[in-house]
C-alpha positions as CSV (number, residue, x, y, z in Angstrom):
1,M,41.5,17.8,6.6
2,Q,40.9,18.3,2.9
3,A,37.6,17.5,1.1
4,D,36.4,18.1,-2.4
5,K,32.9,19.2,-1.5
6,H,31.2,20.5,1.5
7,I,27.4,20.5,1.5
8,H,26.2,22.7,4.4
9,S,23.1,24.0,6.1
10,G,20.7,21.4,4.6
11,V,18.3,19.0,6.3
12,I,19.9,15.6,6.0
13,I,17.4,12.7,5.5
14,D,19.7,9.8,5.4
15,G,17.5,7.1,3.7
16,T,17.1,4.9,6.8
17,G,13.7,6.3,7.7
18,Q,15.0,8.2,10.7
19,P,14.1,11.8,11.3
20,G,16.0,14.4,9.3
21,Y,18.4,16.9,10.9
22,R,20.4,19.9,9.9
23,G,24.0,19.0,9.1
24,D,27.1,19.1,7.0
25,V,28.3,16.5,4.5
26,F,31.9,16.3,3.3
27,I,32.9,14.4,0.2
28,K,36.3,13.4,-1.1
29,D,36.7,11.6,-4.4
30,D,33.7,9.3,-4.7
31,R,32.9,8.8,-1.0
32,I,31.3,10.6,1.9
33,V,34.2,11.1,4.3
34,A,32.4,13.0,7.2
35,I,28.9,14.0,8.4
36,Y,28.3,16.3,11.3
37,P,25.3,18.0,12.8
38,A,25.0,21.7,12.0
39,E,27.5,23.9,13.8
40,H,29.5,20.9,15.1
41,E,33.0,22.0,16.2
42,K,34.7,19.5,13.9
43,V,33.3,21.1,10.8
44,R,36.0,23.7,11.1
45,E,38.7,21.0,10.7
46,Y,37.7,20.5,7.1
47,K,38.7,22.6,4.1
48,A,36.7,21.9,0.9
49,V,37.5,22.9,-2.7
50,E,33.8,23.5,-3.3
51,S,31.0,24.6,-0.9
52,I,27.4,23.9,-1.7
53,D,24.8,25.9,0.2
54,A,21.8,23.7,0.9
55,T,20.0,26.2,3.1
56,G,16.2,25.6,3.1
57,M,16.8,22.3,1.1
58,V,16.8,18.6,1.8
59,V,19.9,16.4,1.4
60,T,19.2,12.8,0.6
61,P,20.9,9.7,-0.9
62,G,20.5,9.5,-4.7
63,F,17.3,7.8,-5.8
64,I,17.7,4.2,-7.0
65,D,15.2,3.3,-9.7
66,I,14.9,-0.5,-9.3
67,H,12.7,-1.0,-12.4
68,T,13.7,0.7,-15.6
69,H,14.1,0.0,-19.3
70,S,17.1,2.3,-20.1
71,D,19.0,-0.7,-21.4
72,L,20.0,1.2,-24.6
73,T,19.0,4.8,-24.0
74,L,21.9,5.4,-21.6
75,L,24.3,4.2,-24.4
76,L,22.7,6.8,-26.7
77,D,22.8,9.7,-24.3
78,S,25.3,9.5,-21.4
79,R,23.5,12.2,-19.4
80,G,20.5,10.1,-18.3
81,A,18.8,13.5,-18.5
82,S,15.1,12.6,-17.7
83,K,16.3,10.5,-14.7
84,V,19.1,12.5,-13.2
85,S,17.0,15.7,-13.3
86,Q,14.5,14.0,-11.0
87,G,17.2,12.8,-8.6
88,V,17.9,9.3,-9.9
89,T,21.6,8.3,-9.5
90,T,21.2,4.5,-10.2
91,E,19.2,2.8,-13.0
92,V,18.4,-0.9,-12.9
93,V,17.8,-2.4,-16.3
94,G,17.1,-5.9,-17.8
95,N,13.5,-5.9,-16.3
96,C,10.4,-7.7,-17.4
97,G,12.3,-10.7,-18.7
98,L,14.1,-8.8,-21.4
99,S,17.8,-8.1,-21.3
100,V,20.4,-7.1,-23.8
101,V,22.5,-10.3,-24.0
102,D,22.6,-12.2,-27.3
103,C,23.6,-10.2,-30.3
104,C,24.5,-12.8,-32.8
105,G,21.8,-15.5,-32.4
106,T,18.9,-16.5,-34.7
107,Y,16.5,-14.2,-32.8
108,K,18.7,-11.1,-32.6
109,D,16.2,-8.9,-34.6
110,E,13.2,-10.2,-32.6
111,I,14.9,-9.4,-29.3
112,K,16.0,-6.0,-30.5
113,A,12.4,-5.2,-31.5
114,S,10.9,-6.2,-28.2
115,S,9.0,-3.8,-26.0
116,S,11.9,-2.9,-23.7
117,F,14.4,-1.9,-26.4
118,L,13.1,1.3,-27.9
119,Y,15.6,3.1,-30.0
120,S,17.5,-0.2,-30.7
121,H,17.7,0.8,-34.4
122,L,19.9,3.8,-33.4
123,I,22.7,1.8,-31.8
124,D,25.4,-0.6,-32.9
125,W,24.4,-3.7,-31.0
126,H,27.6,-5.7,-31.3
127,W,28.1,-7.3,-28.0
128,N,28.1,-11.1,-27.7
129,N,27.5,-11.7,-23.9
130,Y,26.6,-10.0,-20.7
131,A,30.1,-8.9,-19.8
132,E,30.6,-7.2,-23.2
133,Y,27.3,-5.4,-22.8
134,L,28.2,-4.1,-19.3
135,A,31.6,-3.0,-20.7
136,E,29.7,-0.7,-23.2
137,F,28.7,1.5,-20.3
138,T,32.2,1.8,-19.1
139,N,33.7,2.3,-22.6
140,K,31.2,5.0,-23.6
141,G,31.0,6.6,-20.2
142,I,27.7,7.3,-18.4
143,S,26.7,9.9,-15.8
144,I,24.6,7.7,-13.6
145,N,25.1,4.2,-12.2
146,V,23.7,1.1,-13.8
147,G,22.8,-2.4,-12.5
148,C,21.3,-5.2,-14.7
149,F,19.2,-8.2,-14.4
150,I,19.4,-11.2,-16.7
151,G,16.0,-11.6,-18.5
152,H,14.3,-15.0,-18.6
153,G,12.6,-14.2,-21.8
154,T,15.8,-13.3,-23.6
155,V,17.5,-16.5,-22.2
156,R,14.6,-18.6,-23.4
157,A,14.7,-17.0,-26.9
158,Q,18.4,-17.7,-27.1
159,V,18.0,-21.3,-26.3
160,M,14.7,-22.4,-27.8
161,G,13.3,-19.4,-29.7
162,Y,9.6,-18.4,-29.4
163,E,8.0,-21.8,-29.3
164,N,5.0,-22.5,-27.2
165,R,6.3,-25.7,-25.4
166,K,8.3,-26.8,-22.4
167,P,12.0,-26.9,-22.8
168,S,13.8,-30.2,-23.0
169,E,16.2,-31.1,-20.2
170,T,19.1,-30.2,-22.5
171,E,17.5,-26.8,-23.3
172,L,16.8,-26.2,-19.6
173,Q,20.4,-27.0,-18.7
174,R,21.6,-24.6,-21.4
175,M,19.3,-21.9,-19.9
176,R,20.8,-22.5,-16.5
177,E,24.3,-22.1,-17.9
178,V,23.3,-18.7,-19.6
179,V,21.9,-17.5,-16.3
180,A,24.9,-18.6,-14.3
181,E,27.3,-16.9,-16.8
182,A,25.4,-13.6,-16.5
183,M,25.3,-13.8,-12.7
184,Q,29.1,-14.5,-12.7
185,Q,29.5,-11.4,-14.9
186,G,27.6,-9.1,-12.6
187,A,23.8,-9.6,-13.0
188,L,21.7,-8.6,-10.0
189,G,19.3,-11.5,-10.5
190,L,16.7,-13.0,-12.8
191,S,13.8,-11.1,-14.2
192,S,10.7,-12.5,-15.9
193,G,8.0,-11.0,-18.1
194,L,5.2,-13.6,-18.1
195,I,2.8,-11.6,-20.3
196,Y,5.4,-11.2,-23.1
197,N,6.6,-13.5,-25.8
198,P,8.3,-15.9,-25.1
199,G,7.9,-15.8,-21.3
200,V,4.1,-16.2,-21.7
201,F,4.8,-19.8,-22.9
202,S,6.8,-20.8,-19.8
203,E,5.5,-22.7,-16.8
204,R,6.3,-21.9,-13.2
205,D,8.7,-24.8,-12.6
206,E,10.9,-23.6,-15.5
207,I,11.2,-20.2,-13.8
208,V,12.0,-22.0,-10.5
209,E,14.9,-23.8,-12.0
210,L,16.5,-20.7,-13.4
211,A,15.7,-18.7,-10.2
212,K,17.6,-21.3,-8.2
213,V,20.7,-20.5,-10.3
214,A,20.4,-16.7,-9.6
215,A,19.9,-17.5,-5.9
216,E,23.2,-19.4,-5.8
217,Y,25.0,-16.2,-6.7
218,G,23.1,-14.0,-4.2
219,G,20.7,-12.6,-6.8
220,I,17.0,-11.8,-6.5
221,Y,14.0,-12.7,-8.7
222,T,11.9,-9.8,-10.1
223,T,8.8,-10.5,-12.1
224,H,6.3,-8.8,-14.3
225,M,3.6,-11.3,-13.3
226,R,1.5,-13.4,-15.6
227,N,-1.7,-11.3,-15.1
228,E,-2.4,-8.0,-13.5
229,S,-6.2,-8.0,-13.9
230,D,-8.7,-10.8,-13.4
231,Y,-6.0,-13.3,-12.2
232,L,-3.9,-10.9,-10.2
233,L,-4.1,-12.9,-7.0
234,D,-3.3,-16.1,-8.8
235,S,-0.3,-14.5,-10.3
236,I,0.9,-13.3,-6.9
237,D,0.6,-16.9,-5.8
238,E,2.7,-18.1,-8.7
239,A,5.4,-15.5,-8.0
240,L,5.5,-16.5,-4.3
241,Y,5.7,-20.1,-5.3
242,V,8.8,-19.4,-7.4
243,A,10.4,-17.5,-4.5
244,R,9.8,-20.2,-2.0
245,E,10.8,-23.1,-4.2
246,A,14.0,-21.4,-5.4
247,N,14.7,-19.8,-1.9
248,I,15.3,-16.4,-3.5
249,P,14.2,-12.9,-2.5
250,L,11.2,-11.7,-4.6
251,Q,10.5,-8.3,-6.1
252,I,7.1,-8.0,-7.7
253,S,7.3,-5.4,-10.5
254,H,4.9,-2.5,-10.8
255,L,2.1,-3.9,-8.7
256,K,-1.3,-2.9,-10.1
257,S,-4.8,-4.1,-10.7
258,T,-6.1,-3.2,-14.2
259,G,-9.6,-2.8,-15.5
260,T,-12.5,-1.2,-13.6
261,R,-13.9,-4.5,-12.5
262,N,-10.6,-5.3,-10.7
263,W,-10.2,-2.0,-8.9
264,G,-9.9,-2.6,-5.2
265,K,-8.0,-5.9,-5.5
266,I,-4.8,-4.2,-4.5
267,K,-5.8,-4.5,-0.8
268,Q,-6.2,-8.3,-1.2
269,A,-2.9,-8.4,-3.1
270,I,-1.0,-6.5,-0.4
271,D,-2.5,-8.6,2.3
272,K,-1.3,-11.7,0.5
273,I,2.2,-10.3,0.1
274,K,2.3,-9.3,3.8
275,Q,1.2,-12.7,4.8
276,A,3.9,-14.3,2.7
277,R,6.5,-12.0,4.3
278,A,5.3,-12.9,7.8
279,E,5.8,-16.5,6.9
280,G,9.4,-16.0,5.9
281,T,9.4,-15.0,2.2
282,D,11.6,-12.0,1.4
283,V,9.2,-10.2,-0.8
284,H,8.7,-6.5,-1.8
285,F,7.0,-4.8,-4.7
286,D,7.4,-1.6,-6.6
287,F,4.9,0.8,-8.0
288,Y,4.7,4.0,-10.0
289,P,2.4,7.0,-9.2
290,Y,0.4,7.1,-12.4
291,E,-3.0,5.6,-13.5
292,A,-1.6,4.4,-16.8
293,S,0.8,1.6,-17.8
294,S,2.9,1.4,-21.0
295,T,4.3,-1.3,-23.2
296,N,4.5,-2.5,-26.8
297,M,1.2,-2.7,-28.8
298,R,2.0,-6.4,-29.6
299,Y,0.9,-7.1,-26.1
300,L,-2.7,-6.7,-27.4
301,L,-2.3,-9.8,-29.7
302,P,-3.5,-13.2,-28.5
303,P,-0.6,-15.5,-27.3
304,W,-1.1,-17.8,-30.3
305,V,-0.5,-14.9,-32.7
306,Q,2.7,-14.0,-30.8
307,E,4.1,-17.5,-31.0
308,G,7.1,-17.9,-33.2
309,G,8.2,-14.2,-33.2
310,W,7.2,-11.1,-35.0
311,E,7.6,-12.3,-38.6
312,L,5.2,-15.1,-38.0
313,S,2.9,-12.8,-36.2
314,K,2.8,-10.5,-39.2
315,A,2.1,-13.3,-41.5
316,K,-0.8,-14.4,-39.3
317,I,-2.2,-10.8,-39.3
318,Q,-2.1,-10.8,-43.1
319,D,-3.8,-14.2,-43.4
320,L,-7.5,-13.2,-43.9
321,E,-8.9,-16.3,-42.1
322,L,-6.6,-16.0,-39.1
323,R,-7.1,-12.3,-39.0
324,E,-10.9,-12.7,-38.5
325,Q,-10.2,-15.1,-35.6
326,M,-7.7,-12.8,-33.9
327,M,-10.0,-9.7,-34.3
328,M,-12.8,-11.5,-32.6
329,E,-10.5,-12.6,-29.8
330,I,-9.0,-9.1,-29.4
331,D,-12.5,-7.5,-29.2
332,Q,-14.0,-10.2,-26.9
333,G,-11.3,-12.3,-25.3
334,T,-11.5,-16.1,-24.9
335,S,-12.2,-18.5,-22.1
336,N,-8.5,-18.7,-21.2
337,W,-7.2,-15.2,-22.4
338,L,-8.3,-11.8,-21.2
339,S,-7.9,-9.3,-24.0
340,P,-6.0,-6.3,-22.8
341,A,-7.8,-4.1,-25.4
342,R,-11.2,-5.2,-24.1
343,N,-9.9,-4.8,-20.5
344,A,-9.0,-1.1,-21.2
345,G,-11.3,0.0,-24.0
346,W,-10.0,1.4,-27.3
347,D,-10.5,5.0,-26.1
348,R,-8.0,4.3,-23.2
349,V,-5.3,2.8,-25.4
350,M,-3.0,5.7,-26.5
351,I,-0.4,5.4,-29.3
352,A,2.8,6.7,-27.7
353,S,5.5,6.0,-30.3
354,V,5.9,4.8,-33.8
355,K,9.0,3.8,-35.8
356,Y,8.3,5.6,-39.1
357,E,7.7,9.3,-39.9
358,K,4.6,8.6,-42.0
359,N,2.6,7.6,-38.9
360,R,4.0,10.2,-36.6
361,F,0.7,12.0,-36.6
362,A,-0.8,9.1,-34.7
363,E,1.3,9.7,-31.6
364,G,-0.8,11.0,-28.7
365,M,-4.1,9.7,-30.2
366,N,-6.0,6.9,-28.7
367,V,-6.8,4.0,-31.0
368,E,-10.5,5.0,-31.2
369,Q,-9.5,8.5,-32.5
370,Y,-6.9,7.0,-34.8
371,A,-9.4,4.6,-36.3
372,L,-11.9,7.3,-36.9
373,E,-9.2,9.4,-38.5
374,I,-8.3,6.7,-41.1
375,G,-11.8,5.3,-41.5
376,K,-11.4,1.8,-40.0
377,K,-12.7,-0.2,-37.0
378,P,-10.3,0.1,-34.0
379,V,-9.1,-3.5,-34.1
380,E,-8.4,-3.3,-37.8
381,A,-6.6,0.0,-37.5
382,M,-4.4,-1.4,-34.7
383,L,-3.5,-4.5,-36.6
384,D,-2.7,-2.6,-39.8
385,L,-0.6,-0.1,-37.9
386,L,1.4,-2.9,-36.3
387,V,2.2,-4.3,-39.7
388,E,3.2,-0.9,-41.1
389,E,5.4,-0.2,-38.1
390,D,7.1,-3.6,-38.0
391,G,5.6,-4.3,-34.6
392,A,7.5,-1.4,-33.0
393,I,4.7,0.6,-31.5
394,G,4.7,1.9,-27.9
395,M,1.4,2.4,-26.2
396,V,-0.1,3.8,-23.0
397,L,-3.0,2.0,-21.3
398,F,-5.2,4.0,-18.9
399,V,-6.4,1.1,-16.7
400,M,-5.6,1.8,-13.0
401,S,-7.3,3.3,-10.0
402,E,-5.9,6.2,-7.9
403,D,-7.2,4.6,-4.7
404,D,-5.3,1.4,-5.5
405,I,-2.1,3.3,-6.2
406,E,-2.4,5.2,-2.9
407,L,-2.8,1.9,-1.0
408,A,0.3,0.6,-2.7
409,A,2.2,3.8,-1.8
410,A,1.3,3.5,1.8
411,C,2.5,-0.1,2.2
412,E,5.9,-0.5,4.1
413,L,6.9,-3.1,1.5
414,A,6.6,-0.7,-1.5
415,I,9.5,0.7,-3.4
416,I,9.0,3.6,-5.7
417,A,10.2,2.9,-9.3
418,S,9.5,4.4,-12.7
419,D,9.2,1.5,-15.2
420,G,10.5,4.2,-17.6
421,L,13.5,5.1,-19.6
422,A,16.3,7.6,-19.4
423,L,15.2,10.1,-22.1
424,A,15.9,13.8,-23.0
425,K,14.1,16.9,-24.2
426,D,16.7,17.3,-27.0
427,G,18.4,14.9,-29.4
428,V,17.3,11.4,-30.6
429,L,15.6,10.5,-27.3
430,S,13.1,13.4,-27.6
431,Q,11.0,11.6,-30.1
432,S,7.4,10.3,-29.6
433,K,5.1,10.8,-26.6
434,P,6.4,8.4,-24.0
435,H,4.8,7.8,-20.6
436,P,5.6,10.8,-18.4
437,R,6.9,8.4,-15.7
438,S,10.3,8.6,-17.5
439,Y,10.5,12.3,-16.4
440,G,8.5,12.7,-13.3
441,T,8.1,9.5,-11.1
442,F,10.1,10.5,-8.1
443,P,9.1,14.2,-7.8
444,R,5.5,13.1,-8.5
445,A,5.6,10.6,-5.6
446,L,6.9,13.3,-3.3
447,N,4.5,16.0,-4.4
448,K,1.4,13.8,-4.5
449,Y,1.8,11.3,-1.7
450,W,3.9,13.3,0.8
451,R,3.1,16.9,0.4
452,E,-0.5,16.9,-0.9
453,R,-2.0,13.7,0.6
454,A,0.3,12.9,3.5
455,V,0.2,9.2,2.6
456,F,3.7,8.9,4.1
457,S,6.3,11.1,5.8
458,L,9.2,12.6,3.9
459,E,11.6,10.3,5.7
460,T,9.5,7.2,4.6
461,A,9.3,8.5,1.0
462,I,13.1,8.8,0.8
463,H,13.6,5.4,2.4
464,K,11.4,3.9,-0.4
465,M,13.6,5.5,-3.0
466,T,17.0,4.9,-1.5
467,A,17.9,2.5,1.3
468,L,15.1,0.1,0.7
469,P,15.9,-0.7,-3.0
470,A,19.6,-0.7,-2.1
471,Q,19.0,-3.3,0.6
472,K,16.8,-5.4,-1.7
473,L,19.5,-5.5,-4.4
474,K,22.3,-5.9,-1.8
475,L,24.2,-2.9,-3.3
476,D,27.5,-2.2,-1.8
477,K,27.5,1.1,0.2
478,R,24.7,2.8,-1.6
479,G,21.3,4.2,-0.6
480,V,22.2,5.9,2.7
481,V,24.0,9.2,3.5
482,Q,26.7,7.6,5.7
483,T,30.4,8.0,6.1
484,G,32.2,5.6,3.8
485,Y,29.3,5.3,1.4
486,Y,29.4,6.4,-2.2
487,A,28.6,10.0,-2.6
488,D,25.3,9.7,-4.5
489,I,23.5,12.7,-3.3
490,V,20.3,14.7,-4.1
491,I,19.6,18.2,-2.9
492,F,16.1,19.5,-3.5
493,H,13.6,22.1,-2.4
494,P,11.0,20.3,-0.4
495,E,8.2,22.8,-1.1
496,L,9.0,23.1,-4.8
497,I,9.7,19.6,-6.0
498,K,7.1,18.6,-8.6
499,D,6.7,16.6,-11.8
500,M,5.9,18.6,-15.0
501,A,5.6,15.9,-17.6
502,T,2.1,15.0,-18.8
503,F,0.8,12.4,-21.2
504,T,0.2,15.0,-23.9
505,D,3.5,16.8,-23.2
506,P,5.8,14.3,-21.6
507,H,9.3,15.7,-22.4
508,Q,9.3,18.1,-19.5
509,Y,11.9,18.0,-16.7
510,S,10.7,18.1,-13.1
511,K,11.1,21.2,-10.8
512,G,12.7,21.5,-7.4
513,I,15.9,19.4,-7.8
514,E,18.8,21.7,-7.1
515,A,21.7,19.4,-7.5
516,V,22.5,15.7,-8.1
517,L,25.9,14.2,-7.3
518,V,26.9,10.7,-8.6
519,N,30.0,9.1,-7.1
520,G,31.1,12.5,-5.8
521,K,30.8,14.4,-9.1
522,T,28.1,16.9,-9.9
523,A,25.9,15.5,-12.7
524,Y,23.1,18.0,-12.5
525,R,23.0,21.5,-11.0
526,A,20.3,24.2,-11.3
527,G,18.9,22.8,-14.5
528,Q,22.2,22.1,-16.2
529,F,23.5,18.7,-17.2
530,L,27.3,18.5,-16.4
531,N,27.7,14.9,-17.7
532,P,30.8,13.9,-15.8
533,K,30.6,10.3,-17.1
534,N,31.7,8.8,-13.8
535,G,28.7,6.4,-13.4
536,M,29.6,2.8,-12.3
537,I,28.2,-0.7,-12.8
538,V,26.6,-1.7,-9.5
539,K,26.6,-5.3,-8.4
540,T,25.3,-7.2,-5.3
541,N,27.4,-7.5,-2.2
542,S,27.5,-11.3,-2.7
543,I,28.7,-11.0,-6.2
544,V,31.4,-8.5,-5.1
545,E,32.6,-10.8,-2.4
546,R,32.3,-14.0,-4.6
547,R,34.5,-12.4,-7.3
548,S,37.0,-10.9,-4.8
549,V,36.7,-7.4,-6.0
550,I,38.4,-5.1,-3.6
551,C,36.1,-2.5,-2.1
552,W,36.9,0.5,0.1
553,R,35.5,-0.1,3.5
554,D,35.3,1.6,6.9
């Protein structure tokens, strides 16, 4: 029998959590066509065009990054370099309530400038709906797979702008229609970002109504919760409420507890999540193995400042009377708003990226250092920099506890995810000092929590990166090394795999990944990006069946 590729002599860890075994994998076109234990007599029946020696290495399914913000970067660089080099074969975008949907609406510029869409100024954003956006990946060609959520915040902005109020019934119905259209066109579910403008202005029953629509199409609900510090447990309750009321599977995004006074709450959070699951709620969470988060610096502004969009925010910052009020609130917080800057401390807020060259020197500085450099108070320096940079500043917040992260990693409901972007050491995506999670999440999780600390077994680690996210998203024939499944494969050196990216030098590819195959084609081999551009748009099983798309099956 003929095959295109024969991967031999490696230890196959198939993604299910079962023990690994030495074996041979045969691939033809985009599928795995046969798997045999090492030295099985049937191996001799196959002839392959290419033989890949995996001696001393591990062979696993491609890693599925369930929470990313590569919505535009993959359209700028088809390689997906920082991701495929760490073993990622599928990126899931449209997270935190923000998705690339409306191009021609009133709030086009505001949506483009949001925290998720870095590098938006470098791309021709000309699509008018979800289907046209998804078609961009196929038209341009990408070398890893992509799945997409529809973002609640973007839907809300389309329909009712950035106003702090409930939607009318007419507006809510229009939002339902937008979500339904996206689900019909291939969205994996609904995402929310309840700390961001305009999601911060929504109430839970609004989310329930839209989640119900996603549920009708077999989608899931994923949420950047309303609070990840003092009100973490309340926010989990809200997320679970939405899941129960909408009868929809729940994925809690990047579970964390921020601010030193909140360290240790992760145990209570996990206990609450486990209890909900025991009671019948289909809930999981994801985490990344770093003690710092990252988002747009506008997140430091009080909600009333963010109301109405960036242009109104800028006008408020420049109004002397309002500026005094917001500076006091940013430094001290209010009775109903916890200031993220106060929660972290200015010396733990790092300027990661700016839009204009004149302020490039600030990248890598914390706000306290930057303020000292320009001779201003930190809060004043931050506000002035936001105005100078049109609100487009990426930041890193050092606010988490290693003990909490380890507890999250150990939980059987945890999925490993980056919350990062597909970037590159060269070209337009090599700018700034992004969070190193974009380059190192998966090797770091393996190095730190499997090899160094033995938090979980290698088989469990791979399960958290492959079959578990595939099952959560209901992806068709992905996430397991199994006959008939898509040939998304990672081959790595178990004793060498390690992240190299740091906060001061983030554009560094990880070590130990030998080869990455996407849909049967080699996308990365021994440090080289082959860029076959054969990535696919992935959709849920239920969407595939609903739309009568013909799929290869056993």
